mmCIF file of the protein (N, C-alpha, C, O) and its ligand, coordinates in Angstrom:
data_MODEL
# 
_entry.id   MODEL 
# 
loop_
_entity.id 
_entity.type 
_entity.pdbx_number_of_molecules 
1 polymer     1 
2 non-polymer 1 
# 
_entity_poly.entity_id                      1 
_entity_poly.type                           'polypeptide(L)' 
_entity_poly.nstd_linkage                   no 
_entity_poly.nstd_monomer                   no 
_entity_poly.pdbx_seq_one_letter_code       MELLACPFCASTNVGFYEHVYSQHFSVMCNLCSAEGPRRISHEEAGRAWNRRVQA 
_entity_poly.pdbx_seq_one_letter_code_can   MELLACPFCASTNVGFYEHVYSQHFSVMCNLCSAEGPRRISHEEAGRAWNRRVQA 
_entity_poly.pdbx_strand_id                 A 
# 
loop_
_entity_poly_seq.entity_id 
_entity_poly_seq.num 
_entity_poly_seq.mon_id 
_entity_poly_seq.hetero 
1 1  MET n 
1 2  GLU n 
1 3  LEU n 
1 4  LEU n 
1 5  ALA n 
1 6  CYS n 
1 7  PRO n 
1 8  PHE n 
1 9  CYS n 
1 10 ALA n 
1 11 SER n 
1 12 THR n 
1 13 ASN n 
1 14 VAL n 
1 15 GLY n 
1 16 PHE n 
1 17 TYR n 
1 18 GLU n 
1 19 HIS n 
1 20 VAL n 
1 21 TYR n 
1 22 SER n 
1 23 GLN n 
1 24 HIS n 
1 25 PHE n 
1 26 SER n 
1 27 VAL n 
1 28 MET n 
1 29 CYS n 
1 30 ASN n 
1 31 LEU n 
1 32 CYS n 
1 33 SER n 
1 34 ALA n 
1 35 GLU n 
1 36 GLY n 
1 37 PRO n 
1 38 ARG n 
1 39 ARG n 
1 40 ILE n 
1 41 SER n 
1 42 HIS n 
1 43 GLU n 
1 44 GLU n 
1 45 ALA n 
1 46 GLY n 
1 47 ARG n 
1 48 ALA n 
1 49 TRP n 
1 50 ASN n 
1 51 ARG n 
1 52 ARG n 
1 53 VAL n 
1 54 GLN n 
1 55 ALA n 
# 
loop_
_struct_asym.id 
_struct_asym.entity_id 
A 1 
B 2 
# 
loop_
_chem_comp.id 
_chem_comp.type 
_chem_comp.mon_nstd_flag 
ALA 'L-peptide linking' y 
ARG 'L-peptide linking' y 
ASN 'L-peptide linking' y 
CYS 'L-peptide linking' y 
GLN 'L-peptide linking' y 
GLU 'L-peptide linking' y 
GLY 'peptide linking'   y 
HIS 'L-peptide linking' y 
ILE 'L-peptide linking' y 
LEU 'L-peptide linking' y 
MET 'L-peptide linking' y 
PHE 'L-peptide linking' y 
PRO 'L-peptide linking' y 
SER 'L-peptide linking' y 
THR 'L-peptide linking' y 
TRP 'L-peptide linking' y 
TYR 'L-peptide linking' y 
VAL 'L-peptide linking' y 
ZN  non-polymer         . 
# 
_pdbx_entity_nonpoly.entity_id   2 
_pdbx_entity_nonpoly.name        ? 
_pdbx_entity_nonpoly.comp_id     ZN 
# 
_pdbx_nonpoly_scheme.asym_id         B 
_pdbx_nonpoly_scheme.entity_id       2 
_pdbx_nonpoly_scheme.mon_id          ZN 
_pdbx_nonpoly_scheme.ndb_seq_num     1 
_pdbx_nonpoly_scheme.pdb_seq_num     101 
_pdbx_nonpoly_scheme.auth_seq_num    101 
_pdbx_nonpoly_scheme.pdb_mon_id      ZN 
_pdbx_nonpoly_scheme.auth_mon_id     ZN 
_pdbx_nonpoly_scheme.pdb_strand_id   A 
_pdbx_nonpoly_scheme.pdb_ins_code    . 
# 
loop_
_atom_site.group_PDB 
_atom_site.id 
_atom_site.type_symbol 
_atom_site.label_atom_id 
_atom_site.label_alt_id 
_atom_site.label_comp_id 
_atom_site.label_asym_id 
_atom_site.label_entity_id 
_atom_site.label_seq_id 
_atom_site.pdbx_PDB_ins_code 
_atom_site.Cartn_x 
_atom_site.Cartn_y 
_atom_site.Cartn_z 
_atom_site.occupancy 
_atom_site.B_iso_or_equiv 
_atom_site.pdbx_formal_charge 
_atom_site.auth_seq_id 
_atom_site.auth_comp_id 
_atom_site.auth_asym_id 
_atom_site.auth_atom_id 
_atom_site.pdbx_PDB_model_num 
ATOM   1   N  N  . MET A 1 1  ? 82.763  108.572 90.190  1.00 0.00 ? 1   MET A N  1 
ATOM   2   C  CA . MET A 1 1  ? 83.377  107.267 90.422  1.00 0.00 ? 1   MET A CA 1 
ATOM   3   C  C  . MET A 1 1  ? 83.845  107.160 91.861  1.00 0.00 ? 1   MET A C  1 
ATOM   4   O  O  . MET A 1 1  ? 84.384  108.110 92.429  1.00 0.00 ? 1   MET A O  1 
ATOM   5   N  N  . GLU A 1 2  ? 83.631  105.997 92.435  1.00 0.00 ? 2   GLU A N  1 
ATOM   6   C  CA . GLU A 1 2  ? 84.061  105.777 93.807  1.00 0.00 ? 2   GLU A CA 1 
ATOM   7   C  C  . GLU A 1 2  ? 85.449  105.157 93.808  1.00 0.00 ? 2   GLU A C  1 
ATOM   8   O  O  . GLU A 1 2  ? 85.688  104.138 93.159  1.00 0.00 ? 2   GLU A O  1 
ATOM   9   N  N  . LEU A 1 3  ? 86.361  105.780 94.544  1.00 0.00 ? 3   LEU A N  1 
ATOM   10  C  CA . LEU A 1 3  ? 87.735  105.281 94.592  1.00 0.00 ? 3   LEU A CA 1 
ATOM   11  C  C  . LEU A 1 3  ? 87.938  104.427 95.829  1.00 0.00 ? 3   LEU A C  1 
ATOM   12  O  O  . LEU A 1 3  ? 87.475  104.760 96.920  1.00 0.00 ? 3   LEU A O  1 
ATOM   13  N  N  . LEU A 1 4  ? 88.634  103.329 95.637  1.00 0.00 ? 4   LEU A N  1 
ATOM   14  C  CA . LEU A 1 4  ? 88.911  102.444 96.764  1.00 0.00 ? 4   LEU A CA 1 
ATOM   15  C  C  . LEU A 1 4  ? 90.039  103.013 97.617  1.00 0.00 ? 4   LEU A C  1 
ATOM   16  O  O  . LEU A 1 4  ? 90.793  103.879 97.174  1.00 0.00 ? 4   LEU A O  1 
ATOM   17  N  N  . ALA A 1 5  ? 90.142  102.520 98.832  1.00 0.00 ? 5   ALA A N  1 
ATOM   18  C  CA . ALA A 1 5  ? 91.174  102.999 99.760  1.00 0.00 ? 5   ALA A CA 1 
ATOM   19  C  C  . ALA A 1 5  ? 92.569  102.671 99.245  1.00 0.00 ? 5   ALA A C  1 
ATOM   20  O  O  . ALA A 1 5  ? 92.766  101.750 98.453  1.00 0.00 ? 5   ALA A O  1 
ATOM   21  N  N  . CYS A 1 6  ? 93.511  103.444 99.714  1.00 0.00 ? 6   CYS A N  1 
ATOM   22  C  CA . CYS A 1 6  ? 94.909  103.258 99.324  1.00 0.00 ? 6   CYS A CA 1 
ATOM   23  C  C  . CYS A 1 6  ? 95.392  101.854 99.703  1.00 0.00 ? 6   CYS A C  1 
ATOM   24  O  O  . CYS A 1 6  ? 95.182  101.417 100.834 1.00 0.00 ? 6   CYS A O  1 
ATOM   25  N  N  . PRO A 1 7  ? 96.044  101.136 98.761  1.00 0.00 ? 7   PRO A N  1 
ATOM   26  C  CA . PRO A 1 7  ? 96.529  99.777  99.058  1.00 0.00 ? 7   PRO A CA 1 
ATOM   27  C  C  . PRO A 1 7  ? 97.738  99.758  99.987  1.00 0.00 ? 7   PRO A C  1 
ATOM   28  O  O  . PRO A 1 7  ? 98.113  98.702  100.497 1.00 0.00 ? 7   PRO A O  1 
ATOM   29  N  N  . PHE A 1 8  ? 98.343  100.909 100.207 1.00 0.00 ? 8   PHE A N  1 
ATOM   30  C  CA . PHE A 1 8  ? 99.557  100.954 101.022 1.00 0.00 ? 8   PHE A CA 1 
ATOM   31  C  C  . PHE A 1 8  ? 99.287  101.370 102.462 1.00 0.00 ? 8   PHE A C  1 
ATOM   32  O  O  . PHE A 1 8  ? 99.836  100.790 103.399 1.00 0.00 ? 8   PHE A O  1 
ATOM   33  N  N  . CYS A 1 9  ? 98.431  102.384 102.632 1.00 0.00 ? 9   CYS A N  1 
ATOM   34  C  CA . CYS A 1 9  ? 98.206  102.878 103.996 1.00 0.00 ? 9   CYS A CA 1 
ATOM   35  C  C  . CYS A 1 9  ? 96.737  102.778 104.406 1.00 0.00 ? 9   CYS A C  1 
ATOM   36  O  O  . CYS A 1 9  ? 96.365  103.170 105.512 1.00 0.00 ? 9   CYS A O  1 
ATOM   37  N  N  . ALA A 1 10 ? 95.907  102.247 103.504 1.00 0.00 ? 10  ALA A N  1 
ATOM   38  C  CA . ALA A 1 10 ? 94.489  102.028 103.777 1.00 0.00 ? 10  ALA A CA 1 
ATOM   39  C  C  . ALA A 1 10 ? 93.709  103.319 103.992 1.00 0.00 ? 10  ALA A C  1 
ATOM   40  O  O  . ALA A 1 10 ? 92.581  103.285 104.485 1.00 0.00 ? 10  ALA A O  1 
ATOM   41  N  N  . SER A 1 11 ? 94.290  104.443 103.632 1.00 0.00 ? 11  SER A N  1 
ATOM   42  C  CA . SER A 1 11 ? 93.590  105.709 103.768 1.00 0.00 ? 11  SER A CA 1 
ATOM   43  C  C  . SER A 1 11 ? 92.544  105.861 102.667 1.00 0.00 ? 11  SER A C  1 
ATOM   44  O  O  . SER A 1 11 ? 92.753  105.440 101.529 1.00 0.00 ? 11  SER A O  1 
ATOM   45  N  N  . THR A 1 12 ? 91.427  106.464 103.023 1.00 0.00 ? 12  THR A N  1 
ATOM   46  C  CA . THR A 1 12 ? 90.417  106.750 102.000 1.00 0.00 ? 12  THR A CA 1 
ATOM   47  C  C  . THR A 1 12 ? 90.567  108.183 101.503 1.00 0.00 ? 12  THR A C  1 
ATOM   48  O  O  . THR A 1 12 ? 89.774  108.663 100.692 1.00 0.00 ? 12  THR A O  1 
ATOM   49  N  N  . ASN A 1 13 ? 91.587  108.847 102.000 1.00 0.00 ? 13  ASN A N  1 
ATOM   50  C  CA . ASN A 1 13 ? 91.858  110.219 101.579 1.00 0.00 ? 13  ASN A CA 1 
ATOM   51  C  C  . ASN A 1 13 ? 92.649  110.205 100.275 1.00 0.00 ? 13  ASN A C  1 
ATOM   52  O  O  . ASN A 1 13 ? 93.823  110.572 100.233 1.00 0.00 ? 13  ASN A O  1 
ATOM   53  N  N  . VAL A 1 14 ? 91.975  109.772 99.218  1.00 0.00 ? 14  VAL A N  1 
ATOM   54  C  CA . VAL A 1 14 ? 92.598  109.695 97.906  1.00 0.00 ? 14  VAL A CA 1 
ATOM   55  C  C  . VAL A 1 14 ? 91.826  110.583 96.940  1.00 0.00 ? 14  VAL A C  1 
ATOM   56  O  O  . VAL A 1 14 ? 90.619  110.780 97.081  1.00 0.00 ? 14  VAL A O  1 
ATOM   57  N  N  . GLY A 1 15 ? 92.538  111.110 95.966  1.00 0.00 ? 15  GLY A N  1 
ATOM   58  C  CA . GLY A 1 15 ? 91.872  111.988 95.023  1.00 0.00 ? 15  GLY A CA 1 
ATOM   59  C  C  . GLY A 1 15 ? 92.579  111.996 93.688  1.00 0.00 ? 15  GLY A C  1 
ATOM   60  O  O  . GLY A 1 15 ? 93.666  111.441 93.528  1.00 0.00 ? 15  GLY A O  1 
ATOM   61  N  N  . PHE A 1 16 ? 91.929  112.645 92.729  1.00 0.00 ? 16  PHE A N  1 
ATOM   62  C  CA . PHE A 1 16 ? 92.521  112.708 91.399  1.00 0.00 ? 16  PHE A CA 1 
ATOM   63  C  C  . PHE A 1 16 ? 93.603  113.775 91.338  1.00 0.00 ? 16  PHE A C  1 
ATOM   64  O  O  . PHE A 1 16 ? 93.514  114.832 91.963  1.00 0.00 ? 16  PHE A O  1 
ATOM   65  N  N  . TYR A 1 17 ? 94.607  113.460 90.575  1.00 0.00 ? 17  TYR A N  1 
ATOM   66  C  CA . TYR A 1 17 ? 95.686  114.410 90.356  1.00 0.00 ? 17  TYR A CA 1 
ATOM   67  C  C  . TYR A 1 17 ? 95.853  114.590 88.851  1.00 0.00 ? 17  TYR A C  1 
ATOM   68  O  O  . TYR A 1 17 ? 95.867  113.620 88.093  1.00 0.00 ? 17  TYR A O  1 
ATOM   69  N  N  . GLU A 1 18 ? 95.980  115.833 88.436  1.00 0.00 ? 18  GLU A N  1 
ATOM   70  C  CA . GLU A 1 18 ? 96.141  116.089 87.013  1.00 0.00 ? 18  GLU A CA 1 
ATOM   71  C  C  . GLU A 1 18 ? 97.579  116.482 86.721  1.00 0.00 ? 18  GLU A C  1 
ATOM   72  O  O  . GLU A 1 18 ? 98.106  117.446 87.276  1.00 0.00 ? 18  GLU A O  1 
ATOM   73  N  N  . HIS A 1 19 ? 98.195  115.718 85.842  1.00 0.00 ? 19  HIS A N  1 
ATOM   74  C  CA . HIS A 1 19 ? 99.543  116.062 85.401  1.00 0.00 ? 19  HIS A CA 1 
ATOM   75  C  C  . HIS A 1 19 ? 99.397  117.049 84.246  1.00 0.00 ? 19  HIS A C  1 
ATOM   76  O  O  . HIS A 1 19 ? 99.194  116.661 83.095  1.00 0.00 ? 19  HIS A O  1 
ATOM   77  N  N  . VAL A 1 20 ? 99.504  118.294 84.573  1.00 0.00 ? 20  VAL A N  1 
ATOM   78  C  CA . VAL A 1 20 ? 99.185  119.347 83.617  1.00 0.00 ? 20  VAL A CA 1 
ATOM   79  C  C  . VAL A 1 20 ? 100.051 119.267 82.360  1.00 0.00 ? 20  VAL A C  1 
ATOM   80  O  O  . VAL A 1 20 ? 99.554  119.385 81.240  1.00 0.00 ? 20  VAL A O  1 
ATOM   81  N  N  . TYR A 1 21 ? 101.339 119.066 82.563  1.00 0.00 ? 21  TYR A N  1 
ATOM   82  C  CA . TYR A 1 21 ? 102.244 119.134 81.418  1.00 0.00 ? 21  TYR A CA 1 
ATOM   83  C  C  . TYR A 1 21 ? 102.147 117.925 80.508  1.00 0.00 ? 21  TYR A C  1 
ATOM   84  O  O  . TYR A 1 21 ? 102.234 118.044 79.286  1.00 0.00 ? 21  TYR A O  1 
ATOM   85  N  N  . SER A 1 22 ? 101.965 116.753 81.119  1.00 0.00 ? 22  SER A N  1 
ATOM   86  C  CA . SER A 1 22 ? 101.860 115.554 80.294  1.00 0.00 ? 22  SER A CA 1 
ATOM   87  C  C  . SER A 1 22 ? 100.411 115.250 79.936  1.00 0.00 ? 22  SER A C  1 
ATOM   88  O  O  . SER A 1 22 ? 100.137 114.312 79.188  1.00 0.00 ? 22  SER A O  1 
ATOM   89  N  N  . GLN A 1 23 ? 99.478  116.048 80.472  1.00 0.00 ? 23  GLN A N  1 
ATOM   90  C  CA . GLN A 1 23 ? 98.058  115.868 80.209  1.00 0.00 ? 23  GLN A CA 1 
ATOM   91  C  C  . GLN A 1 23 ? 97.591  114.455 80.527  1.00 0.00 ? 23  GLN A C  1 
ATOM   92  O  O  . GLN A 1 23 ? 96.871  113.827 79.750  1.00 0.00 ? 23  GLN A O  1 
ATOM   93  N  N  . HIS A 1 24 ? 98.014  113.978 81.675  1.00 0.00 ? 24  HIS A N  1 
ATOM   94  C  CA . HIS A 1 24 ? 97.557  112.690 82.150  1.00 0.00 ? 24  HIS A CA 1 
ATOM   95  C  C  . HIS A 1 24 ? 96.909  112.880 83.519  1.00 0.00 ? 24  HIS A C  1 
ATOM   96  O  O  . HIS A 1 24 ? 97.128  113.878 84.205  1.00 0.00 ? 24  HIS A O  1 
ATOM   97  N  N  . PHE A 1 25 ? 96.114  111.899 83.882  1.00 0.00 ? 25  PHE A N  1 
ATOM   98  C  CA . PHE A 1 25 ? 95.470  111.907 85.194  1.00 0.00 ? 25  PHE A CA 1 
ATOM   99  C  C  . PHE A 1 25 ? 95.895  110.673 85.963  1.00 0.00 ? 25  PHE A C  1 
ATOM   100 O  O  . PHE A 1 25 ? 96.200  109.630 85.384  1.00 0.00 ? 25  PHE A O  1 
ATOM   101 N  N  . SER A 1 26 ? 95.908  110.811 87.267  1.00 0.00 ? 26  SER A N  1 
ATOM   102 C  CA . SER A 1 26 ? 96.166  109.650 88.100  1.00 0.00 ? 26  SER A CA 1 
ATOM   103 C  C  . SER A 1 26 ? 95.424  109.852 89.412  1.00 0.00 ? 26  SER A C  1 
ATOM   104 O  O  . SER A 1 26 ? 94.938  110.942 89.714  1.00 0.00 ? 26  SER A O  1 
ATOM   105 N  N  . VAL A 1 27 ? 95.351  108.771 90.182  1.00 0.00 ? 27  VAL A N  1 
ATOM   106 C  CA . VAL A 1 27 ? 94.788  108.870 91.521  1.00 0.00 ? 27  VAL A CA 1 
ATOM   107 C  C  . VAL A 1 27 ? 95.944  108.861 92.498  1.00 0.00 ? 27  VAL A C  1 
ATOM   108 O  O  . VAL A 1 27 ? 96.855  108.039 92.395  1.00 0.00 ? 27  VAL A O  1 
ATOM   109 N  N  . MET A 1 28 ? 95.902  109.784 93.450  1.00 0.00 ? 28  MET A N  1 
ATOM   110 C  CA . MET A 1 28 ? 96.995  109.886 94.385  1.00 0.00 ? 28  MET A CA 1 
ATOM   111 C  C  . MET A 1 28 ? 96.465  109.858 95.815  1.00 0.00 ? 28  MET A C  1 
ATOM   112 O  O  . MET A 1 28 ? 95.415  110.423 96.118  1.00 0.00 ? 28  MET A O  1 
ATOM   113 N  N  . CYS A 1 29 ? 97.219  109.186 96.685  1.00 0.00 ? 29  CYS A N  1 
ATOM   114 C  CA . CYS A 1 29 ? 96.864  109.146 98.097  1.00 0.00 ? 29  CYS A CA 1 
ATOM   115 C  C  . CYS A 1 29 ? 97.387  110.411 98.760  1.00 0.00 ? 29  CYS A C  1 
ATOM   116 O  O  . CYS A 1 29 ? 98.566  110.744 98.639  1.00 0.00 ? 29  CYS A O  1 
ATOM   117 N  N  . ASN A 1 30 ? 96.522  111.099 99.446  1.00 0.00 ? 30  ASN A N  1 
ATOM   118 C  CA . ASN A 1 30 ? 96.927  112.349 100.087 1.00 0.00 ? 30  ASN A CA 1 
ATOM   119 C  C  . ASN A 1 30 ? 97.683  112.125 101.393 1.00 0.00 ? 30  ASN A C  1 
ATOM   120 O  O  . ASN A 1 30 ? 98.243  113.058 101.968 1.00 0.00 ? 30  ASN A O  1 
ATOM   121 N  N  . LEU A 1 31 ? 97.690  110.882 101.847 1.00 0.00 ? 31  LEU A N  1 
ATOM   122 C  CA . LEU A 1 31 ? 98.369  110.597 103.103 1.00 0.00 ? 31  LEU A CA 1 
ATOM   123 C  C  . LEU A 1 31 ? 99.811  110.123 102.874 1.00 0.00 ? 31  LEU A C  1 
ATOM   124 O  O  . LEU A 1 31 ? 100.744 110.653 103.477 1.00 0.00 ? 31  LEU A O  1 
ATOM   125 N  N  . CYS A 1 32 ? 99.987  109.127 102.003 1.00 0.00 ? 32  CYS A N  1 
ATOM   126 C  CA . CYS A 1 32 ? 101.340 108.572 101.784 1.00 0.00 ? 32  CYS A CA 1 
ATOM   127 C  C  . CYS A 1 32 ? 101.884 108.905 100.412 1.00 0.00 ? 32  CYS A C  1 
ATOM   128 O  O  . CYS A 1 32 ? 102.991 108.492 100.066 1.00 0.00 ? 32  CYS A O  1 
ATOM   129 N  N  . SER A 1 33 ? 101.117 109.651 99.620  1.00 0.00 ? 33  SER A N  1 
ATOM   130 C  CA . SER A 1 33 ? 101.562 110.103 98.295  1.00 0.00 ? 33  SER A CA 1 
ATOM   131 C  C  . SER A 1 33 ? 101.752 108.976 97.286  1.00 0.00 ? 33  SER A C  1 
ATOM   132 O  O  . SER A 1 33 ? 102.427 109.159 96.273  1.00 0.00 ? 33  SER A O  1 
ATOM   133 N  N  . ALA A 1 34 ? 101.167 107.820 97.551  1.00 0.00 ? 34  ALA A N  1 
ATOM   134 C  CA . ALA A 1 34 ? 101.198 106.756 96.558  1.00 0.00 ? 34  ALA A CA 1 
ATOM   135 C  C  . ALA A 1 34 ? 100.414 107.212 95.334  1.00 0.00 ? 34  ALA A C  1 
ATOM   136 O  O  . ALA A 1 34 ? 99.386  107.879 95.447  1.00 0.00 ? 34  ALA A O  1 
ATOM   137 N  N  . GLU A 1 35 ? 100.919 106.841 94.171  1.00 0.00 ? 35  GLU A N  1 
ATOM   138 C  CA . GLU A 1 35 ? 100.255 107.263 92.945  1.00 0.00 ? 35  GLU A CA 1 
ATOM   139 C  C  . GLU A 1 35 ? 99.863  106.063 92.114  1.00 0.00 ? 35  GLU A C  1 
ATOM   140 O  O  . GLU A 1 35 ? 100.645 105.132 91.926  1.00 0.00 ? 35  GLU A O  1 
ATOM   141 N  N  . GLY A 1 36 ? 98.649  106.101 91.625  1.00 0.00 ? 36  GLY A N  1 
ATOM   142 C  CA . GLY A 1 36 ? 98.172  105.040 90.754  1.00 0.00 ? 36  GLY A CA 1 
ATOM   143 C  C  . GLY A 1 36 ? 98.667  105.254 89.336  1.00 0.00 ? 36  GLY A C  1 
ATOM   144 O  O  . GLY A 1 36 ? 99.337  106.245 89.044  1.00 0.00 ? 36  GLY A O  1 
ATOM   145 N  N  . PRO A 1 37 ? 98.330  104.311 88.451  1.00 0.00 ? 37  PRO A N  1 
ATOM   146 C  CA . PRO A 1 37 ? 98.755  104.413 87.052  1.00 0.00 ? 37  PRO A CA 1 
ATOM   147 C  C  . PRO A 1 37 ? 98.223  105.675 86.382  1.00 0.00 ? 37  PRO A C  1 
ATOM   148 O  O  . PRO A 1 37 ? 97.105  106.106 86.665  1.00 0.00 ? 37  PRO A O  1 
ATOM   149 N  N  . ARG A 1 38 ? 99.010  106.263 85.506  1.00 0.00 ? 38  ARG A N  1 
ATOM   150 C  CA . ARG A 1 38 ? 98.588  107.457 84.786  1.00 0.00 ? 38  ARG A CA 1 
ATOM   151 C  C  . ARG A 1 38 ? 97.803  107.068 83.547  1.00 0.00 ? 38  ARG A C  1 
ATOM   152 O  O  . ARG A 1 38 ? 98.196  106.192 82.777  1.00 0.00 ? 38  ARG A O  1 
ATOM   153 N  N  . ARG A 1 39 ? 96.686  107.749 83.386  1.00 0.00 ? 39  ARG A N  1 
ATOM   154 C  CA . ARG A 1 39 ? 95.844  107.477 82.223  1.00 0.00 ? 39  ARG A CA 1 
ATOM   155 C  C  . ARG A 1 39 ? 95.410  108.803 81.608  1.00 0.00 ? 39  ARG A C  1 
ATOM   156 O  O  . ARG A 1 39 ? 95.651  109.872 82.168  1.00 0.00 ? 39  ARG A O  1 
ATOM   157 N  N  . ILE A 1 40 ? 94.769  108.712 80.453  1.00 0.00 ? 40  ILE A N  1 
ATOM   158 C  CA . ILE A 1 40 ? 94.439  109.943 79.734  1.00 0.00 ? 40  ILE A CA 1 
ATOM   159 C  C  . ILE A 1 40 ? 93.120  110.556 80.170  1.00 0.00 ? 40  ILE A C  1 
ATOM   160 O  O  . ILE A 1 40 ? 92.759  111.629 79.686  1.00 0.00 ? 40  ILE A O  1 
ATOM   161 N  N  . SER A 1 41 ? 92.395  109.913 81.062  1.00 0.00 ? 41  SER A N  1 
ATOM   162 C  CA . SER A 1 41 ? 91.144  110.482 81.559  1.00 0.00 ? 41  SER A CA 1 
ATOM   163 C  C  . SER A 1 41 ? 90.959  110.131 83.023  1.00 0.00 ? 41  SER A C  1 
ATOM   164 O  O  . SER A 1 41 ? 91.555  109.183 83.533  1.00 0.00 ? 41  SER A O  1 
ATOM   165 N  N  . HIS A 1 42 ? 90.114  110.921 83.694  1.00 0.00 ? 42  HIS A N  1 
ATOM   166 C  CA . HIS A 1 42 ? 89.806  110.642 85.091  1.00 0.00 ? 42  HIS A CA 1 
ATOM   167 C  C  . HIS A 1 42 ? 89.257  109.225 85.258  1.00 0.00 ? 42  HIS A C  1 
ATOM   168 O  O  . HIS A 1 42 ? 89.632  108.494 86.174  1.00 0.00 ? 42  HIS A O  1 
ATOM   169 N  N  . GLU A 1 43 ? 88.359  108.867 84.344  1.00 0.00 ? 43  GLU A N  1 
ATOM   170 C  CA . GLU A 1 43 ? 87.686  107.582 84.478  1.00 0.00 ? 43  GLU A CA 1 
ATOM   171 C  C  . GLU A 1 43 ? 88.675  106.425 84.364  1.00 0.00 ? 43  GLU A C  1 
ATOM   172 O  O  . GLU A 1 43 ? 88.638  105.473 85.144  1.00 0.00 ? 43  GLU A O  1 
ATOM   173 N  N  . GLU A 1 44 ? 89.556  106.531 83.376  1.00 0.00 ? 44  GLU A N  1 
ATOM   174 C  CA . GLU A 1 44 ? 90.559  105.478 83.195  1.00 0.00 ? 44  GLU A CA 1 
ATOM   175 C  C  . GLU A 1 44 ? 91.498  105.407 84.392  1.00 0.00 ? 44  GLU A C  1 
ATOM   176 O  O  . GLU A 1 44 ? 91.851  104.319 84.846  1.00 0.00 ? 44  GLU A O  1 
ATOM   177 N  N  . ALA A 1 45 ? 91.897  106.556 84.897  1.00 0.00 ? 45  ALA A N  1 
ATOM   178 C  CA . ALA A 1 45 ? 92.805  106.586 86.041  1.00 0.00 ? 45  ALA A CA 1 
ATOM   179 C  C  . ALA A 1 45 ? 92.140  105.970 87.266  1.00 0.00 ? 45  ALA A C  1 
ATOM   180 O  O  . ALA A 1 45 ? 92.775  105.234 88.021  1.00 0.00 ? 45  ALA A O  1 
ATOM   181 N  N  . GLY A 1 46 ? 90.872  106.269 87.458  1.00 0.00 ? 46  GLY A N  1 
ATOM   182 C  CA . GLY A 1 46 ? 90.134  105.711 88.583  1.00 0.00 ? 46  GLY A CA 1 
ATOM   183 C  C  . GLY A 1 46 ? 89.986  104.206 88.463  1.00 0.00 ? 46  GLY A C  1 
ATOM   184 O  O  . GLY A 1 46 ? 90.131  103.472 89.440  1.00 0.00 ? 46  GLY A O  1 
ATOM   185 N  N  . ARG A 1 47 ? 89.697  103.763 87.261  1.00 0.00 ? 47  ARG A N  1 
ATOM   186 C  CA . ARG A 1 47 ? 89.562  102.322 87.034  1.00 0.00 ? 47  ARG A CA 1 
ATOM   187 C  C  . ARG A 1 47 ? 90.876  101.602 87.318  1.00 0.00 ? 47  ARG A C  1 
ATOM   188 O  O  . ARG A 1 47 ? 90.899  100.547 87.952  1.00 0.00 ? 47  ARG A O  1 
ATOM   189 N  N  . ALA A 1 48 ? 91.970  102.192 86.835  1.00 0.00 ? 48  ALA A N  1 
ATOM   190 C  CA . ALA A 1 48 ? 93.289  101.591 87.022  1.00 0.00 ? 48  ALA A CA 1 
ATOM   191 C  C  . ALA A 1 48 ? 93.639  101.526 88.504  1.00 0.00 ? 48  ALA A C  1 
ATOM   192 O  O  . ALA A 1 48 ? 94.201  100.540 88.981  1.00 0.00 ? 48  ALA A O  1 
ATOM   193 N  N  . TRP A 1 49 ? 93.300  102.584 89.219  1.00 0.00 ? 49  TRP A N  1 
ATOM   194 C  CA . TRP A 1 49 ? 93.557  102.622 90.664  1.00 0.00 ? 49  TRP A CA 1 
ATOM   195 C  C  . TRP A 1 49 ? 92.769  101.514 91.372  1.00 0.00 ? 49  TRP A C  1 
ATOM   196 O  O  . TRP A 1 49 ? 93.329  100.773 92.181  1.00 0.00 ? 49  TRP A O  1 
ATOM   197 N  N  . ASN A 1 50 ? 91.524  101.405 91.079  1.00 0.00 ? 50  ASN A N  1 
ATOM   198 C  CA . ASN A 1 50 ? 90.676  100.413 91.742  1.00 0.00 ? 50  ASN A CA 1 
ATOM   199 C  C  . ASN A 1 50 ? 91.122  98.994  91.403  1.00 0.00 ? 50  ASN A C  1 
ATOM   200 O  O  . ASN A 1 50 ? 91.044  98.098  92.244  1.00 0.00 ? 50  ASN A O  1 
ATOM   201 N  N  . ARG A 1 51 ? 91.586  98.792  90.179  1.00 0.00 ? 51  ARG A N  1 
ATOM   202 C  CA . ARG A 1 51 ? 92.078  97.471  89.785  1.00 0.00 ? 51  ARG A CA 1 
ATOM   203 C  C  . ARG A 1 51 ? 93.296  97.107  90.621  1.00 0.00 ? 51  ARG A C  1 
ATOM   204 O  O  . ARG A 1 51 ? 93.436  95.968  91.066  1.00 0.00 ? 51  ARG A O  1 
ATOM   205 N  N  . ARG A 1 52 ? 94.181  98.086  90.833  1.00 0.00 ? 52  ARG A N  1 
ATOM   206 C  CA . ARG A 1 52 ? 95.403  97.821  91.570  1.00 0.00 ? 52  ARG A CA 1 
ATOM   207 C  C  . ARG A 1 52 ? 95.100  97.486  93.020  1.00 0.00 ? 52  ARG A C  1 
ATOM   208 O  O  . ARG A 1 52 ? 95.740  96.628  93.627  1.00 0.00 ? 52  ARG A O  1 
ATOM   209 N  N  . VAL A 1 53 ? 94.098  98.191  93.565  1.00 0.00 ? 53  VAL A N  1 
ATOM   210 C  CA . VAL A 1 53 ? 93.730  97.940  94.950  1.00 0.00 ? 53  VAL A CA 1 
ATOM   211 C  C  . VAL A 1 53 ? 93.227  96.523  95.120  1.00 0.00 ? 53  VAL A C  1 
ATOM   212 O  O  . VAL A 1 53 ? 93.513  95.863  96.119  1.00 0.00 ? 53  VAL A O  1 
ATOM   213 N  N  . GLN A 1 54 ? 92.475  96.059  94.133  1.00 0.00 ? 54  GLN A N  1 
ATOM   214 C  CA . GLN A 1 54 ? 91.877  94.730  94.250  1.00 0.00 ? 54  GLN A CA 1 
ATOM   215 C  C  . GLN A 1 54 ? 92.869  93.629  93.973  1.00 0.00 ? 54  GLN A C  1 
ATOM   216 O  O  . GLN A 1 54 ? 92.665  92.497  94.411  1.00 0.00 ? 54  GLN A O  1 
ATOM   217 N  N  . ALA A 1 55 ? 93.940  93.926  93.257  1.00 0.00 ? 55  ALA A N  1 
ATOM   218 C  CA . ALA A 1 55 ? 94.893  92.901  92.849  1.00 0.00 ? 55  ALA A CA 1 
ATOM   219 C  C  . ALA A 1 55 ? 95.686  92.349  94.038  1.00 0.00 ? 55  ALA A C  1 
ATOM   220 O  O  . ALA A 1 55 ? 96.534  91.474  93.862  1.00 0.00 ? 55  ALA A O  1 
HETATM 221 ZN ZN . ZN  B 2 .  ? 98.297  105.838 101.051 1.00 0.00 2 101 ZN  A ZN 1 
# 
């Protein structure tokens, strides 16, 4: 899945983050540490992130 740039700092240095204990995934910006919505799968987390960027 292709992730859109961070809506806050416009960085494309974004990646998936796994919340080990809560077993959730999210997309996180490696530059400003912005975090997208947490979802139960990589795909859902990526979709949620991209939706937020476009909103
Ligand atoms: Zn950012």
